[in-house]
ZAPAPA-901671 format. One record per residue (C-alpha): x, y, z; residue in one letter; residue number from 0. Coordinates in steps of 0.2 Angstrom, whole numbers, always signed. Example, Ala and Ser with C-alpha at 12.3 -4.5 7.8 and 13.67 -1.06 7.14 Angstrom:
{node {+62 -22 +39} 'a' 0};
{node {+68 -5 +36} 's' 1};
//
This chain:
{node {+580 -1120 +127} 'm' 0};
{node {+587 -1127 +110} 'i' 1};
{node {+571 -1114 +101} 'g' 2};
{node {+579 -1100 +111} 'n' 3};
{node {+597 -1107 +106} 'y' 4};
{node {+594 -1108 +85} 'l' 5};
{node {+585 -1092 +88} 'r' 6};
{node {+598 -1081 +96} 't' 7};
{node {+610 -1089 +80} 'l' 8};
{node {+600 -1084 +67} 'r' 9};
{node {+604 -1064 +77} 'l' 10};
{node {+623 -1065 +69} 'f' 11};
{node {+625 -1050 +57} 'n' 12};
{node {+634 -1051 +43} 'r' 13};
{node {+651 -1042 +48} 'n' 14};
{node {+651 -1058 +64} 'v' 15};
{node {+646 -1073 +48} 'r' 16};
{node {+661 -1066 +36} 'l' 17};
{node {+673 -1066 +53} 'y' 18};
{node {+667 -1084 +58} 'l' 19};
{node {+672 -1090 +38} 'v' 20};
{node {+689 -1083 +41} 's' 21};
{node {+689 -1092 +59} 'g' 22};
{node {+685 -1110 +50} 'a' 23};
{node {+699 -1108 +35} 'l' 24};
{node {+712 -1102 +52} 'i' 25};
{node {+703 -1120 +60} 'g' 26};
{node {+705 -1129 +44} 'f' 27};
{node {+724 -1125 +39} 't' 28};
{node {+736 -1118 +54} 't' 29};
{node {+725 -1116 +71} 'a' 30};
{node {+725 -1136 +75} 'g' 31};
{node {+721 -1142 +59} 'g' 32};
{node {+731 -1148 +44} 'i' 33};
{node {+747 -1137 +52} 'y' 34};
{node {+743 -1142 +70} 'g' 35};
{node {+746 -1160 +63} 'v' 36};
{node {+761 -1160 +53} 'l' 37};
{node {+775 -1144 +58} 'l' 38};
{node {+782 -1153 +68} 'n' 39};
{node {+781 -1172 +59} 'l' 40};
{node {+788 -1161 +44} 'y' 41};
{node {+804 -1155 +56} 'l' 42};
{node {+807 -1172 +62} 'l' 43};
{node {+808 -1178 +43} 'r' 44};
{node {+818 -1163 +39} 'l' 45};
{node {+832 -1171 +53} 'g' 46};
{node {+827 -1158 +65} 'y' 47};
{node {+824 -1166 +83} 'g' 48};
{node {+814 -1161 +98} 'l' 49};
{node {+827 -1144 +104} 'e' 50};
{node {+824 -1139 +87} 'f' 51};
{node {+805 -1141 +87} 'i' 52};
{node {+805 -1131 +104} 'g' 53};
{node {+814 -1119 +97} 'i' 54};
{node {+804 -1114 +83} 'i' 55};
{node {+789 -1116 +92} 's' 56};
{node {+796 -1104 +103} 'a' 57};
{node {+800 -1091 +88} 't' 58};
{node {+780 -1091 +84} 'g' 59};
{node {+775 -1088 +103} 'a' 60};
{node {+787 -1075 +107} 'i' 61};
{node {+784 -1066 +89} 's' 62};
{node {+766 -1067 +95} 'f' 63};
{node {+767 -1060 +111} 'a' 64};
{node {+780 -1047 +107} 'a' 65};
{node {+766 -1039 +93} 'f' 66};
{node {+752 -1042 +106} 's' 67};
{node {+754 -1024 +114} 'l' 68};
{node {+759 -1016 +99} 'p' 69};
{node {+743 -1023 +87} 'a' 70};
{node {+730 -1019 +102} 'g' 71};
{node {+737 -1000 +101} 'a' 72};
{node {+737 -1000 +84} 'l' 73};
{node {+718 -1007 +82} 'g' 74};
{node {+714 -995 +92} 'r' 75};
{node {+721 -982 +81} 'r' 76};
{node {+719 -990 +64} 'l' 77};
{node {+701 -998 +65} 'g' 78};
{node {+702 -1018 +70} 't' 79};
{node {+696 -1023 +53} 'r' 80};
{node {+710 -1019 +43} 'w' 81};
{node {+722 -1025 +59} 'm' 82};
{node {+714 -1041 +56} 'm' 83};
{node {+714 -1041 +37} 't' 84};
{node {+733 -1035 +39} 'a' 85};
{node {+737 -1051 +50} 'g' 86};
{node {+728 -1062 +39} 'm' 87};
{node {+739 -1058 +25} 'v' 88};
{node {+754 -1060 +35} 'l' 89};
{node {+750 -1077 +42} 'i' 90};
{node {+746 -1082 +22} 'v' 91};
{node {+762 -1077 +19} 'v' 92};
{node {+770 -1086 +32} 'g' 93};
{node {+763 -1101 +30} 'n' 94};
{node {+766 -1104 +12} 'i' 95};
{node {+784 -1098 +14} 's' 96};
{node {+788 -1111 +28} 'l' 97};
{node {+784 -1128 +16} 'p' 98};
{node {+797 -1123 +3} 'l' 99};
{node {+813 -1124 +15} 'a' 100};
{node {+818 -1139 +6} 'e' 101};
{node {+822 -1128 -8} 'f' 102};
{node {+836 -1117 +5} 'v' 103};
{node {+853 -1120 +7} 's' 104};
{node {+855 -1133 +19} 's' 105};
{node {+866 -1119 +28} 's' 106};
{node {+855 -1109 +32} 'w' 107};
{node {+839 -1119 +30} 'q' 108};
{node {+834 -1118 +51} 'a' 109};
{node {+837 -1101 +50} 'e' 110};
{node {+825 -1099 +38} 'y' 111};
{node {+812 -1110 +44} 'l' 112};
{node {+815 -1100 +59} 'l' 113};
{node {+812 -1083 +50} 'l' 114};
{node {+796 -1090 +42} 't' 115};
{node {+787 -1090 +59} 'r' 116};
{node {+789 -1071 +62} 'l' 117};
{node {+777 -1066 +50} 'p' 118};
{node {+765 -1078 +52} 'r' 119};
{node {+766 -1075 +73} 'a' 120};
{node {+763 -1057 +69} 'm' 121};
{node {+747 -1061 +59} 'g' 122};
{node {+742 -1071 +72} 'f' 123};
{node {+743 -1057 +85} 'a' 124};
{node {+735 -1042 +71} 'm' 125};
{node {+721 -1054 +70} 'y' 126};
{node {+719 -1062 +87} 'm' 127};
{node {+721 -1047 +98} 'v' 128};
{node {+708 -1038 +88} 'n' 129};
{node {+694 -1052 +86} 'a' 130};
{node {+689 -1048 +103} 's' 131};
{node {+685 -1030 +103} 'p' 132};
{node {+678 -1031 +83} 'f' 133};
{node {+664 -1045 +91} 'l' 134};
{node {+663 -1034 +105} 'm' 135};
{node {+658 -1020 +93} 'g' 136};
{node {+648 -1031 +83} 'a' 137};
{node {+639 -1040 +94} 't' 138};
{node {+625 -1033 +107} 's' 139};
{node {+623 -1044 +126} 'a' 140};
{node {+608 -1052 +117} 'q' 141};
{node {+621 -1064 +107} 'e' 142};
{node {+636 -1062 +112} 'r' 143};
{node {+641 -1074 +123} 't' 144};
{node {+634 -1087 +106} 'h' 145};
{node {+647 -1079 +94} 'v' 146};
{node {+662 -1080 +107} 'f' 147};
{node {+656 -1101 +110} 'a' 148};
{node {+653 -1101 +91} 'v' 149};
{node {+668 -1092 +89} 'q' 150};
{node {+678 -1106 +100} 'a' 151};
{node {+669 -1120 +93} 'a' 152};
{node {+672 -1115 +75} 'l' 153};
{node {+690 -1117 +74} 'w' 154};
{node {+691 -1136 +81} 'p' 155};
{node {+677 -1141 +71} 'l' 156};
{node {+686 -1136 +57} 'a' 157};
{node {+703 -1143 +62} 'g' 158};
{node {+692 -1159 +63} 'f' 159};
{node {+691 -1159 +44} 'a' 160};
{node {+710 -1152 +45} 'g' 161};
{node {+717 -1164 +56} 's' 162};
{node {+708 -1178 +45} 'l' 163};
{node {+716 -1172 +29} 'a' 164};
{node {+732 -1167 +39} 'g' 165};
{node {+734 -1186 +44} 'g' 166};
{node {+730 -1194 +26} 'f' 167};
{node {+735 -1182 +13} 'l' 168};
{node {+755 -1186 +14} 'p' 169};
{node {+750 -1203 +10} 'g' 170};
{node {+739 -1197 -4} 'f' 171};
{node {+754 -1186 -11} 'f' 172};
{node {+767 -1201 -9} 's' 173};
{node {+754 -1210 -17} 's' 174};
{node {+750 -1202 -33} 'i' 175};
{node {+768 -1195 -35} 'l' 176};
{node {+778 -1210 -31} 'a' 177};
{node {+787 -1203 -19} 'i' 178};
{node {+795 -1210 -1} 'p' 179};
{node {+780 -1210 +12} 'a' 180};
{node {+794 -1207 +27} 'd' 181};
{node {+802 -1192 +19} 'g' 182};
{node {+798 -1174 +20} 'p' 183};
{node {+791 -1172 +1} 'e' 184};
{node {+774 -1175 +5} 'p' 185};
{node {+773 -1167 +19} 'y' 186};
{node {+780 -1152 +10} 'r' 187};
{node {+765 -1152 -3} 'y' 188};
{node {+753 -1153 +10} 't' 189};
{node {+758 -1140 +19} 'l' 190};
{node {+757 -1129 +5} 'f' 191};
{node {+742 -1132 +1} 'v' 192};
{node {+736 -1128 +17} 'a' 193};
{node {+743 -1109 +15} 'g' 194};
{node {+734 -1108 -2} 'a' 195};
{node {+719 -1115 +6} 'l' 196};
{node {+720 -1099 +19} 'l' 197};
{node {+720 -1085 +6} 't' 198};
{node {+699 -1083 +4} 'p' 199};
{node {+701 -1078 +22} 'a' 200};
{node {+709 -1063 +15} 'v' 201};
{node {+694 -1061 +2} 'w' 202};
{node {+679 -1064 +18} 'a' 203};
{node {+687 -1051 +30} 'l' 204};
{node {+688 -1036 +18} 'l' 205};
{node {+671 -1038 +14} 'k' 206};
{node {+668 -1034 +33} 't' 207};
{node {+662 -1015 +36} 'n' 208};
{node {+671 -1010 +53} 'e' 209};
{node {+663 -1010 +70} 'v' 210};
{node {+661 -996 +83} 'g' 211};
{node {+651 -996 +100} 'v' 212};
{node {+633 -987 +100} 'k' 213};
{node {+632 -977 +116} 'p' 214};
{node {+614 -985 +120} 'q' 215};
{node {+626 -1002 +118} 'q' 216};
{node {+639 -995 +130} 'e' 217};
{node {+628 -988 +143} 'n' 218};
{node {+619 -1007 +143} 'e' 219};
{node {+636 -1015 +148} 'e' 220};
{node {+640 -1002 +159} 's' 221};
{node {+624 -1008 +169} 'a' 222};
{node {+632 -1026 +170} 'e' 223};
{node {+636 -1030 +189} 'p' 224};
{node {+653 -1039 +184} 'q' 225};
{node {+660 -1023 +174} 'q' 226};
{node {+651 -1008 +188} 'a' 227};
{node {+661 -1018 +203} 'k' 228};
{node {+678 -1021 +193} 'l' 229};
{node {+680 -1008 +183} 'v' 230};
{node {+675 -990 +182} 's' 231};
{node {+668 -988 +166} 'g' 232};
{node {+677 -980 +153} 'd' 233};
{node {+687 -970 +167} 's' 234};
{node {+703 -959 +161} 'a' 235};
{node {+714 -970 +169} 's' 236};
{node {+718 -988 +162} 'a' 237};
{node {+711 -1003 +173} 'p' 238};
{node {+729 -1009 +177} 'w' 239};
{node {+722 -1021 +191} 'g' 240};
{node {+712 -1031 +182} 'a' 241};
{node {+724 -1030 +165} 'i' 242};
{node {+738 -1038 +174} 'v' 243};
{node {+730 -1051 +183} 'f' 244};
{node {+719 -1059 +170} 'i' 245};
{node {+736 -1057 +162} 'a' 246};
{node {+744 -1068 +176} 'l' 247};
{node {+730 -1081 +178} 'v' 248};
{node {+732 -1083 +156} 't' 249};
{node {+751 -1085 +158} 'l' 250};
{node {+750 -1100 +171} 'f' 251};
{node {+733 -1107 +164} 'q' 252};
{node {+739 -1109 +147} 't' 253};
{node {+754 -1118 +150} 'a' 254};
{node {+744 -1138 +153} 'g' 255};
{node {+737 -1135 +134} 'f' 256};
{node {+753 -1127 +125} 'a' 257};
{node {+762 -1141 +133} 'g' 258};
{node {+750 -1154 +122} 'i' 259};
{node {+747 -1142 +109} 'q' 260};
{node {+765 -1141 +104} 't' 261};
{node {+771 -1160 +109} 'f' 262};
{node {+756 -1170 +108} 'f' 263};
{node {+760 -1177 +90} 'n' 264};
{node {+778 -1178 +94} 'v' 265};
{node {+775 -1190 +108} 'y' 266};
{node {+763 -1201 +97} 'l' 267};
{node {+777 -1200 +85} 'd' 268};
{node {+791 -1205 +93} 'e' 269};
{node {+789 -1211 +109} 's' 270};
{node {+774 -1222 +105} 'l' 271};
{node {+776 -1226 +87} 'a' 272};
{node {+759 -1221 +83} 'v' 273};
{node {+758 -1219 +61} 's' 274};
{node {+753 -1203 +55} 't' 275};
{node {+734 -1204 +49} 'g' 276};
{node {+732 -1211 +67} 'l' 277};
{node {+740 -1197 +71} 'i' 278};
{node {+726 -1186 +63} 'g' 279};
{node {+713 -1196 +67} 't' 280};
{node {+715 -1193 +87} 'l' 281};
{node {+719 -1175 +84} 't' 282};
{node {+702 -1174 +77} 'a' 283};
{node {+696 -1183 +88} 't' 284};
{node {+700 -1172 +100} 'g' 285};
{node {+695 -1155 +90} 'q' 286};
{node {+676 -1164 +89} 'l' 287};
{node {+673 -1163 +106} 'f' 288};
{node {+681 -1147 +108} 'g' 289};
{node {+671 -1139 +96} 'g' 290};
{node {+654 -1148 +102} 'i' 291};
{node {+658 -1144 +118} 'a' 292};
{node {+665 -1126 +116} 'a' 293};
{node {+643 -1124 +108} 'l' 294};
{node {+638 -1128 +125} 'a' 295};
{node {+645 -1115 +133} 't' 296};
{node {+631 -1101 +132} 'p' 297};
{node {+619 -1113 +142} 'v' 298};
{node {+634 -1116 +155} 'l' 299};
{node {+637 -1098 +155} 'a' 300};
{node {+618 -1093 +161} 'a' 301};
{node {+618 -1109 +173} 'r' 302};
{node {+636 -1106 +181} 'l' 303};
{node {+640 -1090 +177} 'g' 304};
{node {+658 -1082 +166} 'h' 305};
{node {+668 -1086 +182} 'a' 306};
{node {+664 -1101 +189} 'r' 307};
{node {+665 -1108 +172} 'l' 308};
{node {+682 -1106 +170} 'v' 309};
{node {+686 -1111 +184} 'l' 310};
{node {+677 -1127 +184} 'w' 311};
{node {+685 -1128 +167} 'g' 312};
{node {+702 -1127 +172} 's' 313};
{node {+699 -1139 +187} 'l' 314};
{node {+692 -1152 +173} 'g' 315};
{node {+708 -1149 +161} 't' 316};
{node {+718 -1154 +174} 'i' 317};
{node {+713 -1171 +179} 'f' 318};
{node {+713 -1176 +161} 'c' 319};
{node {+732 -1176 +162} 'f' 320};
{node {+730 -1189 +176} 'i' 321};
{node {+730 -1202 +162} 'p' 322};
{node {+741 -1195 +151} 'l' 323};
{node {+755 -1194 +165} 'v' 324};
{node {+753 -1211 +172} 'a' 325};
{node {+750 -1222 +156} 'l' 326};
{node {+761 -1222 +139} 's' 327};
{node {+747 -1229 +130} 'h' 328};
{node {+740 -1219 +115} 'w' 329};
{node {+723 -1224 +118} 'g' 330};
{node {+725 -1215 +138} 'm' 331};
{node {+734 -1201 +126} 'a' 332};
{node {+720 -1199 +112} 'g' 333};
{node {+707 -1199 +128} 'l' 334};
{node {+717 -1186 +137} 'a' 335};
{node {+717 -1175 +121} 'f' 336};
{node {+699 -1175 +121} 'v' 337};
{node {+696 -1171 +136} 'g' 338};
{node {+708 -1156 +139} 'i' 339};
{node {+702 -1149 +122} 's' 340};
{node {+684 -1149 +125} 'a' 341};
{node {+686 -1140 +141} 'l' 342};
{node {+699 -1128 +134} 't' 343};
{node {+686 -1122 +122} 't' 344};
{node {+672 -1119 +134} 'i' 345};
{node {+685 -1112 +145} 'r' 346};
{node {+691 -1101 +131} 'f' 347};
{node {+676 -1094 +126} 'a' 348};
{node {+669 -1090 +144} 'a' 349};
{node {+685 -1080 +149} 'f' 350};
{node {+685 -1070 +133} 'a' 351};
{node {+669 -1064 +136} 'v' 352};
{node {+674 -1062 +154} 'y' 353};
{node {+688 -1052 +154} 'q' 354};
{node {+683 -1041 +139} 'q' 355};
{node {+667 -1035 +151} 'e' 356};
{node {+674 -1035 +166} 'm' 357};
{node {+682 -1018 +157} 'i' 358};
{node {+676 -1002 +149} 'g' 359};
{node {+677 -1002 +128} 't' 360};
{node {+691 -990 +127} 'r' 361};
{node {+703 -1003 +135} 'w' 362};
{node {+695 -1019 +128} 'r' 363};
{node {+712 -1018 +112} 's' 364};
{node {+723 -1017 +129} 'm' 365};
{node {+715 -1031 +136} 'm' 366};
{node {+715 -1039 +123} 's' 367};
{node {+734 -1039 +119} 'g' 368};
{node {+739 -1040 +138} 'a' 369};
{node {+730 -1057 +138} 't' 370};
{node {+738 -1063 +118} 's' 371};
{node {+753 -1055 +124} 'm' 372};
{node {+753 -1069 +140} 'a' 373};
{node {+748 -1083 +128} 's' 374};
{node {+762 -1080 +119} 'g' 375};
{node {+776 -1081 +132} 'l' 376};
{node {+767 -1097 +140} 's' 377};
{node {+768 -1106 +125} 'f' 378};
{node {+786 -1101 +121} 's' 379};
{node {+792 -1104 +135} 't' 380};
{node {+782 -1122 +137} 'i' 381};
{node {+790 -1122 +120} 's' 382};
{node {+806 -1118 +125} 'l' 383};
{node {+810 -1127 +140} 'v' 384};
{node {+799 -1145 +133} 'g' 385};
{node {+812 -1146 +121} 'g' 386};
{node {+826 -1147 +130} 'y' 387};
{node {+818 -1156 +146} 'l' 388};
{node {+807 -1170 +137} 'v' 389};
{node {+827 -1180 +131} 'p' 390};
{node {+831 -1179 +151} 's' 391};
{node {+813 -1182 +161} 'l' 392};
{node {+803 -1188 +146} 'g' 393};
{node {+785 -1185 +140} 'y' 394};
{node {+776 -1190 +157} 's' 395};
{node {+787 -1179 +169} 's' 396};
{node {+786 -1163 +155} 'f' 397};
{node {+765 -1165 +154} 'f' 398};
{node {+765 -1166 +173} 'f' 399};
{node {+774 -1147 +174} 'l' 400};
{node {+763 -1139 +160} 's' 401};
{node {+746 -1146 +171} 'a' 402};
{node {+754 -1139 +188} 'a' 403};
{node {+756 -1122 +181} 'l' 404};
{node {+739 -1126 +175} 't' 405};
{node {+732 -1128 +192} 'a' 406};
{node {+743 -1112 +197} 'l' 407};
{node {+735 -1103 +187} 'g' 408};
{node {+718 -1110 +193} 't' 409};
{node {+720 -1105 +209} 'i' 410};
{node {+726 -1088 +206} 'i' 411};
{node {+708 -1086 +199} 'f' 412};
{node {+699 -1093 +214} 'w' 413};
{node {+708 -1081 +225} 'i' 414};
{node {+703 -1066 +215} 'f' 415};
{node {+686 -1073 +213} 'n' 416};
{node {+683 -1075 +233} 'r' 417};
{node {+687 -1058 +239} 'v' 418};
{node {+677 -1041 +238} 'p' 419};
{node {+674 -1035 +222} 'g' 420};
{node {+678 -1052 +213} 'g' 421};
{node {+665 -1060 +199} 'a' 422};
{node {+658 -1071 +212} 'f' 423};
{node {+654 -1058 +224} 'a' 424};
{node {+645 -1049 +212} 't' 425};
{node {+635 -1066 +207} 'k' 426};
{node {+640 -1064 +189} 'f' 427};
{node {+632 -1073 +179} 's' 428};
{node {+632 -1072 +161} 'g' 429};
{node {+625 -1064 +144} 't' 430};
//
């Protein structure tokens, strides 16, 4: 089994490998890495409260959601490679600009911080929406699940190193520059370095080639039982039923992860008085286990099928919220974060293949745009509502609400897959 797994990994072509380089840099710096640990803590040390943290997170998420469908449409017209590269440039611009907020007049510093989230959010929409269609075109059915599994694993594994760096770099800068450790300056330097470290990702994407689906590959994919059942191949009319279903499931299922992703570090810092170093360590541990778990996705998908794997991953995520809701202890919070991170990465990898293979090639950018939009709406709503709910209801109630929304999305997914034509009915077992 392991030998076959490793042989499949060696099938990854140059486009896939270069894409994974960009993904590793994103994971280390901005998607759960250095930025994931320090951004909210930086805002707290600038004097902002939970409400503003919720607003700034929601601003990025709603911008991501708003641009997701146009990003998919532009990807179909201009090419997925070009859109991902342009998106990466915008992410770099946004990340480098944000820590310069301390040099902006206090009278409009808040507005400046919000504005810096726009290019980053637009860039992420361009990059992420076009990534799935790009990888579908760059792979065959033989290695596709493995590619998506490695993609899902790479962000948290790189984020593991980035989170450790984010936990300890502020102290390093404080020591060598003789500046207060509890002020914003050490965080500013670390965030600026994170933005600069992302620039090689632009080079990696520039070295890729535009991909397309060969007729033979398309015929092979059209033979998949799930796709044949749910969608009539590359028909002239868009498969709106499948797209709306996937978007609705994404909207609710993302809520739990959005809640813990946005407020976990603030919860540890403000409510439990955990040090920045320990916050980084706990975040890194969650990402490490998430990356390892994602690598098991091909084996699990071959045994359970993508649909069942999504379902069981979602149920496990809900269960992992129990210690976070019931006990106010950093150890229990860390344990919950580890479990949620691991199961979310498995679900993400399986769900990416599931939703891309259920429709014809010409509609994959549209599907990816719709799911990205739904994810952004979920993040923006949870971030904005959480910023106001937490001060009045507390963290436990907020995390419970996030888990309940994930449960609702899981129920919707289960119902769909029990009706005739659903993935369970066709016994789709993965690729």
